[in-house]
Residue, then its C-alpha position, 0 to 999 in steps of 0.5 A: x976109337x973115334x974115327x972122325x977125329x983120328x982120320x983127318x988125312x986127306x985121301x987120294x982121289x983115284x979116278x981111273x974108272x971115271x968117265x972124262x966128262x965127269x972129271x972136272x966135277x970131282x974137285x967139287x963133289x968128292x970133298x962134299x962127299x967126304x964131309x958127308x961121310x965124316x958127319x955120318x961116321x960121327x953120328x953112327x959113333x954117337x948112336x953106338x955110344x948112347x945104345x951101349x950106355x943104355x944097355x949098360x944101365x939096363x944091365x946094372x938095374x937088372x932091366x930085361x932088354x925088351x923093356x925100355x929104361x925110363x932114364x934112357x929117354x933122357x939120353x936120346x934127347 
């Protein structure tokens, strides 16, 4: 499941625990934080896919888990 593409609804910003002197910054900081978290999620999904692909390839080639597969180096580029 790809969360970065399917979860594009703008979240409601709840500021009940935020000190009032910081409230004006929420409109600037929160969208940037959300964008950063979406990029991080995408990166984690990509790394998970690559790691899973390497594990599948090693299992098919009967390569022990502690040995690096030479083809996996191409996948990480």
